[in-house]
PyMOL Python script that loads the backbone (N, CA, C, O; Angstrom):
from pymol import cmd

cmd.read_pdbstr("""\
ATOM      1  N   UNK A   1     148.094  46.997  57.316  1.00  0.00           N
ATOM      2  CA  UNK A   1     147.192  45.873  57.413  1.00  0.00           C
ATOM      3  C   UNK A   1     146.696  45.542  56.013  1.00  0.00           C
ATOM      4  O   UNK A   1     146.430  46.433  55.206  1.00  0.00           O
ATOM      5  N   UNK A   2     146.578  44.260  55.740  1.00  0.00           N
ATOM      6  CA  UNK A   2     146.062  43.776  54.466  1.00  0.00           C
ATOM      7  C   UNK A   2     144.882  42.862  54.751  1.00  0.00           C
ATOM      8  O   UNK A   2     144.961  41.988  55.614  1.00  0.00           O
ATOM      9  N   UNK A   3     143.800  43.062  54.033  1.00  0.00           N
ATOM     10  CA  UNK A   3     142.648  42.165  54.116  1.00  0.00           C
ATOM     11  C   UNK A   3     142.622  41.384  52.818  1.00  0.00           C
ATOM     12  O   UNK A   3     142.677  41.968  51.735  1.00  0.00           O
ATOM     13  N   UNK A   4     142.539  40.072  52.923  1.00  0.00           N
ATOM     14  CA  UNK A   4     142.539  39.210  51.753  1.00  0.00           C
ATOM     15  C   UNK A   4     141.488  38.125  51.935  1.00  0.00           C
ATOM     16  O   UNK A   4     141.465  37.437  52.955  1.00  0.00           O
ATOM     17  N   UNK A   5     140.627  37.977  50.950  1.00  0.00           N
ATOM     18  CA  UNK A   5     139.639  36.901  50.972  1.00  0.00           C
ATOM     19  C   UNK A   5     140.175  35.687  50.238  1.00  0.00           C
ATOM     20  O   UNK A   5     140.912  35.822  49.261  1.00  0.00           O
ATOM     21  N   UNK A   6     139.809  34.507  50.704  1.00  0.00           N
ATOM     22  CA  UNK A   6     140.226  33.261  50.068  1.00  0.00           C
ATOM     23  C   UNK A   6     139.023  32.334  50.028  1.00  0.00           C
ATOM     24  O   UNK A   6     138.522  31.924  51.075  1.00  0.00           O
ATOM     25  N   UNK A   7     138.558  32.002  48.842  1.00  0.00           N
ATOM     26  CA  UNK A   7     137.404  31.133  48.684  1.00  0.00           C
ATOM     27  C   UNK A   7     137.817  29.945  47.832  1.00  0.00           C
ATOM     28  O   UNK A   7     138.091  30.076  46.639  1.00  0.00           O
ATOM     29  N   UNK A   8     137.854  28.776  48.476  1.00  0.00           N
ATOM     30  CA  UNK A   8     138.214  27.558  47.751  1.00  0.00           C
ATOM     31  C   UNK A   8     137.039  26.588  47.690  1.00  0.00           C
ATOM     32  O   UNK A   8     137.208  25.420  47.339  1.00  0.00           O
ATOM     33  N   UNK A   9     135.844  27.078  48.033  1.00  0.00           N
ATOM     34  CA  UNK A   9     134.689  26.204  48.114  1.00  0.00           C
ATOM     35  C   UNK A   9     133.608  26.482  47.072  1.00  0.00           C
ATOM     36  O   UNK A   9     132.948  25.556  46.599  1.00  0.00           O
ATOM     37  N   UNK A  10     133.424  27.747  46.714  1.00  0.00           N
ATOM     38  CA  UNK A  10     132.285  28.117  45.885  1.00  0.00           C
ATOM     39  C   UNK A  10     132.631  28.204  44.408  1.00  0.00           C
ATOM     40  O   UNK A  10     133.782  28.413  44.027  1.00  0.00           O
ATOM     41  N   UNK A  11     131.608  28.039  43.594  1.00  0.00           N
ATOM     42  CA  UNK A  11     131.717  28.289  42.168  1.00  0.00           C
ATOM     43  C   UNK A  11     132.099  29.757  41.971  1.00  0.00           C
ATOM     44  O   UNK A  11     131.587  30.633  42.668  1.00  0.00           O
ATOM     45  N   UNK A  12     132.990  30.022  41.030  1.00  0.00           N
ATOM     46  CA  UNK A  12     133.495  31.378  40.829  1.00  0.00           C
ATOM     47  C   UNK A  12     132.362  32.370  40.538  1.00  0.00           C
ATOM     48  O   UNK A  12     132.379  33.485  41.058  1.00  0.00           O
ATOM     49  N   UNK A  13     131.400  31.994  39.734  1.00  0.00           N
ATOM     50  CA  UNK A  13     130.288  32.890  39.392  1.00  0.00           C
ATOM     51  C   UNK A  13     129.474  33.252  40.635  1.00  0.00           C
ATOM     52  O   UNK A  13     129.126  34.415  40.837  1.00  0.00           O
ATOM     53  N   UNK A  14     129.176  32.270  41.451  1.00  0.00           N
ATOM     54  CA  UNK A  14     128.416  32.511  42.686  1.00  0.00           C
ATOM     55  C   UNK A  14     129.206  33.427  43.616  1.00  0.00           C
ATOM     56  O   UNK A  14     128.647  34.362  44.189  1.00  0.00           O
ATOM     57  N   UNK A  15     130.498  33.163  43.768  1.00  0.00           N
ATOM     58  CA  UNK A  15     131.346  33.978  44.645  1.00  0.00           C
ATOM     59  C   UNK A  15     131.419  35.419  44.145  1.00  0.00           C
ATOM     60  O   UNK A  15     131.336  36.354  44.941  1.00  0.00           O
ATOM     61  N   UNK A  16     131.573  35.606  42.839  1.00  0.00           N
ATOM     62  CA  UNK A  16     131.655  36.954  42.271  1.00  0.00           C
ATOM     63  C   UNK A  16     130.349  37.718  42.492  1.00  0.00           C
ATOM     64  O   UNK A  16     130.376  38.903  42.826  1.00  0.00           O
ATOM     65  N   UNK A  17     129.215  37.056  42.310  1.00  0.00           N
ATOM     66  CA  UNK A  17     127.917  37.695  42.547  1.00  0.00           C
ATOM     67  C   UNK A  17     127.772  38.106  44.008  1.00  0.00           C
ATOM     68  O   UNK A  17     127.282  39.196  44.302  1.00  0.00           O
ATOM     69  N   UNK A  18     128.197  37.234  44.924  1.00  0.00           N
ATOM     70  CA  UNK A  18     128.110  37.544  46.353  1.00  0.00           C
ATOM     71  C   UNK A  18     128.971  38.758  46.695  1.00  0.00           C
ATOM     72  O   UNK A  18     128.530  39.654  47.414  1.00  0.00           O
ATOM     73  N   UNK A  19     130.193  38.784  46.181  1.00  0.00           N
ATOM     74  CA  UNK A  19     131.081  39.911  46.471  1.00  0.00           C
ATOM     75  C   UNK A  19     130.524  41.217  45.897  1.00  0.00           C
ATOM     76  O   UNK A  19     130.632  42.270  46.526  1.00  0.00           O
ATOM     77  N   UNK A  20     129.941  41.148  44.724  1.00  0.00           N
ATOM     78  CA  UNK A  20     129.358  42.343  44.122  1.00  0.00           C
ATOM     79  C   UNK A  20     128.158  42.830  44.935  1.00  0.00           C
ATOM     80  O   UNK A  20     128.040  44.024  45.212  1.00  0.00           O
ATOM     81  N   UNK A  21     127.270  41.912  45.317  1.00  0.00           N
ATOM     82  CA  UNK A  21     126.084  42.265  46.111  1.00  0.00           C
ATOM     83  C   UNK A  21     126.456  42.871  47.455  1.00  0.00           C
ATOM     84  O   UNK A  21     125.730  43.716  47.979  1.00  0.00           O
ATOM     85  N   UNK A  22     127.586  42.444  48.018  1.00  0.00           N
ATOM     86  CA  UNK A  22     128.011  42.910  49.337  1.00  0.00           C
ATOM     87  C   UNK A  22     129.117  43.957  49.271  1.00  0.00           C
ATOM     88  O   UNK A  22     129.718  44.303  50.288  1.00  0.00           O
ATOM     89  N   UNK A  23     129.377  44.452  48.076  1.00  0.00           N
ATOM     90  CA  UNK A  23     130.337  45.540  47.852  1.00  0.00           C
ATOM     91  C   UNK A  23     131.714  45.252  48.445  1.00  0.00           C
ATOM     92  O   UNK A  23     132.326  46.127  49.059  1.00  0.00           O
ATOM     93  N   UNK A  24     132.201  44.023  48.260  1.00  0.00           N
ATOM     94  CA  UNK A  24     133.543  43.668  48.740  1.00  0.00           C
ATOM     95  C   UNK A  24     134.577  44.470  47.954  1.00  0.00           C
ATOM     96  O   UNK A  24     134.585  44.450  46.723  1.00  0.00           O
ATOM     97  N   UNK A  25     135.439  45.168  48.669  1.00  0.00           N
ATOM     98  CA  UNK A  25     136.442  46.005  48.021  1.00  0.00           C
ATOM     99  C   UNK A  25     137.869  45.503  48.258  1.00  0.00           C
ATOM    100  O   UNK A  25     138.822  46.107  47.767  1.00  0.00           O
ATOM    101  N   UNK A  26     138.022  44.430  48.990  1.00  0.00           N
ATOM    102  CA  UNK A  26     139.352  43.888  49.267  1.00  0.00           C
ATOM    103  C   UNK A  26     139.658  42.768  48.265  1.00  0.00           C
ATOM    104  O   UNK A  26     138.736  42.157  47.726  1.00  0.00           O
ATOM    105  N   UNK A  27     140.944  42.493  48.012  1.00  0.00           N
ATOM    106  CA  UNK A  27     141.306  41.431  47.066  1.00  0.00           C
ATOM    107  C   UNK A  27     140.823  40.069  47.546  1.00  0.00           C
ATOM    108  O   UNK A  27     140.810  39.789  48.744  1.00  0.00           O
ATOM    109  N   UNK A  28     140.432  39.238  46.609  1.00  0.00           N
ATOM    110  CA  UNK A  28     139.948  37.893  46.914  1.00  0.00           C
ATOM    111  C   UNK A  28     140.598  36.879  45.988  1.00  0.00           C
ATOM    112  O   UNK A  28     140.792  37.127  44.798  1.00  0.00           O
ATOM    113  N   UNK A  29     140.926  35.736  46.562  1.00  0.00           N
ATOM    114  CA  UNK A  29     141.412  34.609  45.774  1.00  0.00           C
ATOM    115  C   UNK A  29     140.228  33.666  45.610  1.00  0.00           C
ATOM    116  O   UNK A  29     139.674  33.180  46.596  1.00  0.00           O
ATOM    117  N   UNK A  30     139.845  33.411  44.372  1.00  0.00           N
ATOM    118  CA  UNK A  30     138.759  32.481  44.064  1.00  0.00           C
ATOM    119  C   UNK A  30     139.378  31.307  43.319  1.00  0.00           C
ATOM    120  O   UNK A  30     139.678  31.403  42.129  1.00  0.00           O
ATOM    121  N   UNK A  31     139.564  30.213  44.020  1.00  0.00           N
ATOM    122  CA  UNK A  31     140.247  29.066  43.420  1.00  0.00           C
ATOM    123  C   UNK A  31     139.723  27.793  44.072  1.00  0.00           C
ATOM    124  O   UNK A  31     140.038  27.511  45.228  1.00  0.00           O
ATOM    125  N   UNK A  32     138.932  27.031  43.341  1.00  0.00           N
ATOM    126  CA  UNK A  32     138.388  25.790  43.894  1.00  0.00           C
ATOM    127  C   UNK A  32     139.127  24.562  43.367  1.00  0.00           C
ATOM    128  O   UNK A  32     138.586  23.456  43.366  1.00  0.00           O
ATOM    129  N   UNK A  33     140.367  24.765  42.920  1.00  0.00           N
ATOM    130  CA  UNK A  33     141.181  23.636  42.459  1.00  0.00           C
ATOM    131  C   UNK A  33     141.503  22.715  43.631  1.00  0.00           C
ATOM    132  O   UNK A  33     141.364  23.097  44.793  1.00  0.00           O
ATOM    133  N   UNK A  34     141.930  21.513  43.313  1.00  0.00           N
ATOM    134  CA  UNK A  34     142.309  20.561  44.368  1.00  0.00           C
ATOM    135  C   UNK A  34     143.424  21.117  45.237  1.00  0.00           C
ATOM    136  O   UNK A  34     143.427  20.917  46.451  1.00  0.00           O
ATOM    137  N   UNK A  35     144.369  21.813  44.622  1.00  0.00           N
ATOM    138  CA  UNK A  35     145.501  22.361  45.365  1.00  0.00           C
ATOM    139  C   UNK A  35     145.043  23.435  46.361  1.00  0.00           C
ATOM    140  O   UNK A  35     145.473  23.439  47.515  1.00  0.00           O
ATOM    141  N   UNK A  36     144.174  24.338  45.912  1.00  0.00           N
ATOM    142  CA  UNK A  36     143.676  25.398  46.787  1.00  0.00           C
ATOM    143  C   UNK A  36     142.816  24.821  47.907  1.00  0.00           C
ATOM    144  O   UNK A  36     142.910  25.259  49.054  1.00  0.00           O
ATOM    145  N   UNK A  37     141.991  23.853  47.581  1.00  0.00           N
ATOM    146  CA  UNK A  37     141.149  23.216  48.595  1.00  0.00           C
ATOM    147  C   UNK A  37     142.015  22.525  49.639  1.00  0.00           C
ATOM    148  O   UNK A  37     141.707  22.565  50.830  1.00  0.00           O
ATOM    149  N   UNK A  38     143.084  21.898  49.201  1.00  0.00           N
ATOM    150  CA  UNK A  38     144.016  21.243  50.136  1.00  0.00           C
ATOM    151  C   UNK A  38     144.648  22.269  51.072  1.00  0.00           C
ATOM    152  O   UNK A  38     144.758  22.027  52.274  1.00  0.00           O
ATOM    153  N   UNK A  39     145.065  23.412  50.530  1.00  0.00           N
ATOM    154  CA  UNK A  39     145.638  24.473  51.369  1.00  0.00           C
ATOM    155  C   UNK A  39     144.615  24.914  52.419  1.00  0.00           C
ATOM    156  O   UNK A  39     144.944  25.026  53.600  1.00  0.00           O
ATOM    157  N   UNK A  40     143.378  25.163  51.988  1.00  0.00           N
ATOM    158  CA  UNK A  40     142.355  25.633  52.923  1.00  0.00           C
ATOM    159  C   UNK A  40     142.007  24.623  53.995  1.00  0.00           C
ATOM    160  O   UNK A  40     142.011  24.942  55.184  1.00  0.00           O
ATOM    161  N   UNK A  41     141.706  23.403  53.576  1.00  0.00           N
ATOM    162  CA  UNK A  41     141.203  22.415  54.523  1.00  0.00           C
ATOM    163  C   UNK A  41     142.290  21.676  55.290  1.00  0.00           C
ATOM    164  O   UNK A  41     142.059  21.251  56.422  1.00  0.00           O
ATOM    165  N   UNK A  42     143.461  21.516  54.705  1.00  0.00           N
ATOM    166  CA  UNK A  42     144.542  20.835  55.419  1.00  0.00           C
ATOM    167  C   UNK A  42     145.546  21.835  55.984  1.00  0.00           C
ATOM    168  O   UNK A  42     145.900  21.766  57.161  1.00  0.00           O
ATOM    169  N   UNK A  43     145.997  22.752  55.155  1.00  0.00           N
ATOM    170  CA  UNK A  43     147.014  23.706  55.586  1.00  0.00           C
ATOM    171  C   UNK A  43     146.521  24.662  56.662  1.00  0.00           C
ATOM    172  O   UNK A  43     147.236  24.950  57.622  1.00  0.00           O
ATOM    173  N   UNK A  44     145.275  25.161  56.495  1.00  0.00           N
ATOM    174  CA  UNK A  44     144.723  26.109  57.455  1.00  0.00           C
ATOM    175  C   UNK A  44     143.617  25.502  58.310  1.00  0.00           C
ATOM    176  O   UNK A  44     142.926  26.217  59.036  1.00  0.00           O
ATOM    177  N   UNK A  45     143.452  24.202  58.226  1.00  0.00           N
ATOM    178  CA  UNK A  45     142.500  23.451  59.058  1.00  0.00           C
ATOM    179  C   UNK A  45     141.075  24.005  58.978  1.00  0.00           C
ATOM    180  O   UNK A  45     140.350  24.027  59.973  1.00  0.00           O
ATOM    181  N   UNK A  46     140.693  24.446  57.799  1.00  0.00           N
ATOM    182  CA  UNK A  46     139.358  24.970  57.563  1.00  0.00           C
ATOM    183  C   UNK A  46     138.356  23.821  57.574  1.00  0.00           C
ATOM    184  O   UNK A  46     138.630  22.754  57.024  1.00  0.00           O
ATOM    185  N   UNK A  47     137.199  24.031  58.197  1.00  0.00           N
ATOM    186  CA  UNK A  47     136.150  23.009  58.146  1.00  0.00           C
ATOM    187  C   UNK A  47     134.801  23.622  57.794  1.00  0.00           C
ATOM    188  O   UNK A  47     133.794  22.915  57.756  1.00  0.00           O
ATOM    189  N   UNK A  48     134.768  24.910  57.538  1.00  0.00           N
ATOM    190  CA  UNK A  48     133.547  25.604  57.157  1.00  0.00           C
ATOM    191  C   UNK A  48     133.872  27.039  56.796  1.00  0.00           C
ATOM    192  O   UNK A  48     135.029  27.456  56.840  1.00  0.00           O
ATOM    193  N   UNK A  49     132.852  27.782  56.442  1.00  0.00           N
ATOM    194  CA  UNK A  49     133.032  29.184  56.077  1.00  0.00           C
ATOM    195  C   UNK A  49     131.935  30.031  56.704  1.00  0.00           C
ATOM    196  O   UNK A  49     130.863  29.491  56.977  1.00  0.00           O
ATOM    197  N   UNK A  50     132.128  31.292  56.946  1.00  0.00           N
ATOM    198  CA  UNK A  50     133.399  31.982  56.783  1.00  0.00           C
ATOM    199  C   UNK A  50     134.339  31.695  57.955  1.00  0.00           C
ATOM    200  O   UNK A  50     133.917  31.580  59.106  1.00  0.00           O
ATOM    201  N   UNK A  51     135.585  31.586  57.631  1.00  0.00           N
ATOM    202  CA  UNK A  51     136.637  31.386  58.630  1.00  0.00           C
ATOM    203  C   UNK A  51     137.528  32.613  58.585  1.00  0.00           C
ATOM    204  O   UNK A  51     138.019  32.988  57.520  1.00  0.00           O
ATOM    205  N   UNK A  52     137.736  33.231  59.714  1.00  0.00           N
ATOM    206  CA  UNK A  52     138.502  34.465  59.810  1.00  0.00           C
ATOM    207  C   UNK A  52     139.831  34.197  60.503  1.00  0.00           C
ATOM    208  O   UNK A  52     139.889  33.495  61.512  1.00  0.00           O
ATOM    209  N   UNK A  53     140.892  34.764  59.948  1.00  0.00           N
ATOM    210  CA  UNK A  53     142.218  34.673  60.551  1.00  0.00           C
ATOM    211  C   UNK A  53     142.776  36.073  60.738  1.00  0.00           C
ATOM    212  O   UNK A  53     142.566  36.950  59.900  1.00  0.00           O
ATOM    213  N   UNK A  54     143.484  36.279  61.831  1.00  0.00           N
ATOM    214  CA  UNK A  54     144.337  37.442  62.006  1.00  0.00           C
ATOM    215  C   UNK A  54     145.755  36.877  62.052  1.00  0.00           C
ATOM    216  O   UNK A  54     146.091  36.076  62.924  1.00  0.00           O
ATOM    217  N   UNK A  55     146.581  37.310  61.094  1.00  0.00           N
ATOM    218  CA  UNK A  55     147.956  36.820  60.975  1.00  0.00           C
ATOM    219  C   UNK A  55     148.880  38.009  61.191  1.00  0.00           C
ATOM    220  O   UNK A  55     148.712  39.050  60.557  1.00  0.00           O
ATOM    221  N   UNK A  56     149.855  37.860  62.081  1.00  0.00           N
ATOM    222  CA  UNK A  56     150.740  38.989  62.394  1.00  0.00           C
ATOM    223  C   UNK A  56     151.812  39.177  61.329  1.00  0.00           C
ATOM    224  O   UNK A  56     151.875  38.421  60.359  1.00  0.00           O
ATOM    225  N   UNK A  57     152.642  40.175  61.512  1.00  0.00           N
ATOM    226  CA  UNK A  57     153.690  40.515  60.566  1.00  0.00           C
ATOM    227  C   UNK A  57     154.739  39.434  60.367  1.00  0.00           C
ATOM    228  O   UNK A  57     155.465  39.446  59.373  1.00  0.00           O
ATOM    229  N   UNK A  58     154.824  38.498  61.309  1.00  0.00           N
ATOM    230  CA  UNK A  58     155.766  37.382  61.201  1.00  0.00           C
ATOM    231  C   UNK A  58     155.135  36.150  60.561  1.00  0.00           C
ATOM    232  O   UNK A  58     155.783  35.112  60.428  1.00  0.00           O
ATOM    233  N   UNK A  59     153.851  36.271  60.161  1.00  0.00           N
ATOM    234  CA  UNK A  59     153.153  35.152  59.531  1.00  0.00           C
ATOM    235  C   UNK A  59     152.533  34.177  60.506  1.00  0.00           C
ATOM    236  O   UNK A  59     152.082  33.107  60.097  1.00  0.00           O
ATOM    237  N   UNK A  60     152.496  34.519  61.803  1.00  0.00           N
ATOM    238  CA  UNK A  60     151.907  33.636  62.808  1.00  0.00           C
ATOM    239  C   UNK A  60     150.418  33.946  62.974  1.00  0.00           C
ATOM    240  O   UNK A  60     150.017  35.110  63.000  1.00  0.00           O
ATOM    241  N   UNK A  61     149.610  32.902  63.084  1.00  0.00           N
ATOM    242  CA  UNK A  61     148.174  33.083  63.303  1.00  0.00           C
ATOM    243  C   UNK A  61     147.959  33.532  64.741  1.00  0.00           C
ATOM    244  O   UNK A  61     148.300  32.815  65.681  1.00  0.00           O
ATOM    245  N   UNK A  62     147.388  34.733  64.908  1.00  0.00           N
ATOM    246  CA  UNK A  62     147.113  35.299  66.225  1.00  0.00           C
ATOM    247  C   UNK A  62     145.791  34.758  66.754  1.00  0.00           C
ATOM    248  O   UNK A  62     145.672  34.441  67.937  1.00  0.00           O
ATOM    249  N   UNK A  63     144.796  34.654  65.871  1.00  0.00           N
ATOM    250  CA  UNK A  63     143.486  34.138  66.255  1.00  0.00           C
ATOM    251  C   UNK A  63     142.762  33.684  64.994  1.00  0.00           C
ATOM    252  O   UNK A  63     143.056  34.149  63.893  1.00  0.00           O
ATOM    253  N   UNK A  64     141.817  32.773  65.170  1.00  0.00           N
ATOM    254  CA  UNK A  64     140.987  32.290  64.071  1.00  0.00           C
ATOM    255  C   UNK A  64     139.619  31.922  64.627  1.00  0.00           C
ATOM    256  O   UNK A  64     139.515  31.377  65.726  1.00  0.00           O
ATOM    257  N   UNK A  65     138.573  32.221  63.865  1.00  0.00           N
ATOM    258  CA  UNK A  65     137.215  31.898  64.304  1.00  0.00           C
ATOM    259  C   UNK A  65     136.290  31.819  63.102  1.00  0.00           C
ATOM    260  O   UNK A  65     136.568  32.368  62.036  1.00  0.00           O
ATOM    261  N   UNK A  66     135.183  31.119  63.309  1.00  0.00           N
ATOM    262  CA  UNK A  66     134.157  30.973  62.275  1.00  0.00           C
ATOM    263  C   UNK A  66     133.050  31.987  62.499  1.00  0.00           C
ATOM    264  O   UNK A  66     132.707  32.314  63.636  1.00  0.00           O
ATOM    265  N   UNK A  67     132.496  32.480  61.401  1.00  0.00           N
ATOM    266  CA  UNK A  67     131.300  33.296  61.454  1.00  0.00           C
ATOM    267  C   UNK A  67     131.546  34.777  61.617  1.00  0.00           C
ATOM    268  O   UNK A  67     132.678  35.260  61.594  1.00  0.00           O
ATOM    269  N   UNK A  68     130.451  35.471  61.782  1.00  0.00           N
ATOM    270  CA  UNK A  68     130.436  36.924  61.907  1.00  0.00           C
ATOM    271  C   UNK A  68     130.041  37.294  63.329  1.00  0.00           C
ATOM    272  O   UNK A  68     129.136  36.693  63.907  1.00  0.00           O
ATOM    273  N   UNK A  69     130.710  38.268  63.877  1.00  0.00           N
ATOM    274  CA  UNK A  69     130.399  38.750  65.223  1.00  0.00           C
ATOM    275  C   UNK A  69     130.090  40.233  65.153  1.00  0.00           C
ATOM    276  O   UNK A  69     130.943  41.030  64.760  1.00  0.00           O
ATOM    277  N   UNK A  70     128.894  40.603  65.526  1.00  0.00           N
ATOM    278  CA  UNK A  70     128.520  42.010  65.512  1.00  0.00           C
ATOM    279  C   UNK A  70     129.447  42.792  66.443  1.00  0.00           C
ATOM    280  O   UNK A  70     129.683  42.391  67.583  1.00  0.00           O
ATOM    281  N   UNK A  71     129.959  43.897  65.947  1.00  0.00           N
ATOM    282  CA  UNK A  71     130.878  44.708  66.737  1.00  0.00           C
ATOM    283  C   UNK A  71     132.337  44.326  66.580  1.00  0.00           C
ATOM    284  O   UNK A  71     133.219  45.091  66.970  1.00  0.00           O
ATOM    285  N   UNK A  72     132.606  43.170  66.023  1.00  0.00           N
ATOM    286  CA  UNK A  72     133.966  42.723  65.713  1.00  0.00           C
ATOM    287  C   UNK A  72     134.903  42.739  66.923  1.00  0.00           C
ATOM    288  O   UNK A  72     136.101  42.964  66.752  1.00  0.00           O
ATOM    289  N   UNK A  73     134.407  42.510  68.124  1.00  0.00           N
ATOM    290  CA  UNK A  73     135.248  42.581  69.324  1.00  0.00           C
ATOM    291  C   UNK A  73     136.433  41.618  69.262  1.00  0.00           C
ATOM    292  O   UNK A  73     137.554  41.986  69.613  1.00  0.00           O
ATOM    293  N   UNK A  74     136.186  40.401  68.822  1.00  0.00           N
ATOM    294  CA  UNK A  74     137.274  39.416  68.770  1.00  0.00           C
ATOM    295  C   UNK A  74     138.313  39.834  67.735  1.00  0.00           C
ATOM    296  O   UNK A  74     139.513  39.706  67.976  1.00  0.00           O
ATOM    297  N   UNK A  75     137.864  40.327  66.595  1.00  0.00           N
ATOM    298  CA  UNK A  75     138.792  40.770  65.554  1.00  0.00           C
ATOM    299  C   UNK A  75     139.628  41.946  66.038  1.00  0.00           C
ATOM    300  O   UNK A  75     140.838  41.981  65.815  1.00  0.00           O
ATOM    301  N   UNK A  76     138.996  42.905  66.696  1.00  0.00           N
ATOM    302  CA  UNK A  76     139.731  44.067  67.188  1.00  0.00           C
ATOM    303  C   UNK A  76     140.766  43.667  68.226  1.00  0.00           C
ATOM    304  O   UNK A  76     141.884  44.183  68.222  1.00  0.00           O
ATOM    305  N   UNK A  77     140.400  42.747  69.118  1.00  0.00           N
ATOM    306  CA  UNK A  77     141.353  42.273  70.130  1.00  0.00           C
ATOM    307  C   UNK A  77     142.526  41.549  69.468  1.00  0.00           C
ATOM    308  O   UNK A  77     143.673  41.722  69.879  1.00  0.00           O
ATOM    309  N   UNK A  78     142.244  40.745  68.452  1.00  0.00           N
ATOM    310  CA  UNK A  78     143.317  40.016  67.761  1.00  0.00           C
ATOM    311  C   UNK A  78     144.224  40.973  66.989  1.00  0.00           C
ATOM    312  O   UNK A  78     145.437  40.773  66.939  1.00  0.00           O
ATOM    313  N   UNK A  79     143.645  42.000  66.393  1.00  0.00           N
ATOM    314  CA  UNK A  79     144.457  42.991  65.674  1.00  0.00           C
ATOM    315  C   UNK A  79     145.402  43.712  66.632  1.00  0.00           C
ATOM    316  O   UNK A  79     146.566  43.945  66.308  1.00  0.00           O
ATOM    317  N   UNK A  80     144.897  44.060  67.805  1.00  0.00           N
ATOM    318  CA  UNK A  80     145.758  44.701  68.806  1.00  0.00           C
ATOM    319  C   UNK A  80     146.855  43.750  69.259  1.00  0.00           C
ATOM    320  O   UNK A  80     148.005  44.157  69.425  1.00  0.00           O
ATOM    321  N   UNK A  81     146.498  42.471  69.460  1.00  0.00           N
ATOM    322  CA  UNK A  81     147.482  41.466  69.870  1.00  0.00           C
ATOM    323  C   UNK A  81     148.560  41.288  68.798  1.00  0.00           C
ATOM    324  O   UNK A  81     149.713  40.987  69.109  1.00  0.00           O
ATOM    325  N   UNK A  82     148.174  41.478  67.529  1.00  0.00           N
ATOM    326  CA  UNK A  82     149.119  41.356  66.416  1.00  0.00           C
ATOM    327  C   UNK A  82     150.002  42.590  66.274  1.00  0.00           C
ATOM    328  O   UNK A  82     150.921  42.614  65.456  1.00  0.00           O
ATOM    329  N   UNK A  83     149.718  43.617  67.078  1.00  0.00           N
ATOM    330  CA  UNK A  83     150.569  44.803  67.061  1.00  0.00           C
ATOM    331  C   UNK A  83     150.004  45.998  66.329  1.00  0.00           C
ATOM    332  O   UNK A  83     150.702  46.998  66.158  1.00  0.00           O
ATOM    333  N   UNK A  84     148.755  45.924  65.889  1.00  0.00           N
ATOM    334  CA  UNK A  84     148.144  47.049  65.200  1.00  0.00           C
ATOM    335  C   UNK A  84     147.547  48.006  66.218  1.00  0.00           C
ATOM    336  O   UNK A  84     146.727  47.605  67.045  1.00  0.00           O
ATOM    337  N   UNK A  85     147.955  49.272  66.161  1.00  0.00           N
ATOM    338  CA  UNK A  85     147.396  50.271  67.059  1.00  0.00           C
ATOM    339  C   UNK A  85     146.060  50.725  66.508  1.00  0.00           C
ATOM    340  O   UNK A  85     145.969  51.150  65.357  1.00  0.00           O
ATOM    341  N   UNK A  86     145.031  50.637  67.323  1.00  0.00           N
ATOM    342  CA  UNK A  86     143.696  51.048  66.915  1.00  0.00           C
ATOM    343  C   UNK A  86     143.323  52.346  67.598  1.00  0.00           C
ATOM    344  O   UNK A  86     143.619  52.550  68.775  1.00  0.00           O
ATOM    345  N   UNK A  87     142.674  53.219  66.857  1.00  0.00           N
ATOM    346  CA  UNK A  87     142.233  54.487  67.427  1.00  0.00           C
ATOM    347  C   UNK A  87     140.956  54.280  68.235  1.00  0.00           C
ATOM    348  O   UNK A  87     140.107  53.462  67.880  1.00  0.00           O
ATOM    349  N   UNK A  88     140.835  55.031  69.322  1.00  0.00           N
ATOM    350  CA  UNK A  88     139.592  55.007  70.093  1.00  0.00           C
ATOM    351  C   UNK A  88     138.514  55.704  69.311  1.00  0.00           C
ATOM    352  O   UNK A  88     138.769  56.707  68.643  1.00  0.00           O
ATOM    353  N   UNK A  89     137.297  55.175  69.389  1.00  0.00           N
ATOM    354  CA  UNK A  89     136.179  55.797  68.676  1.00  0.00           C
ATOM    355  C   UNK A  89     135.201  56.385  69.642  1.00  0.00           C
ATOM    356  O   UNK A  89     134.191  56.953  69.228  1.00  0.00           O
TER     357      UNK A  89
END
""", "prot")
cmd.dss("prot")
cmd.show_as("cartoon", "prot")
cmd.util.cbc("prot")
cmd.orient("prot")
C-alpha cells in the first residue's frame, strides 16, 4: 500500500507548515500550477479538500469521499474491497 498526498490548492509554505504541525510522514505532491490544478479538479473531479481516494492495484478508483471520518470505517472497507488484507484488532 502507498499513501500519497496531493495538494494543488494551497500555497507551498502553508502546506509545508500544516504537514509539519500534523507530523505527516507520507510523500506529498505540492503543486499549484495550472496543470496540477487541472488534474485535480478536472481529471479527478475534485471540488474541495480533503478528498480521499482508494485506488486499487489496477489503477481503478475503489472509493472516494470528502473529509475525515473518525474510525476510518469507509477507508478500511475500501481498502478491503481493493484487495488489501487487514488484520483484526
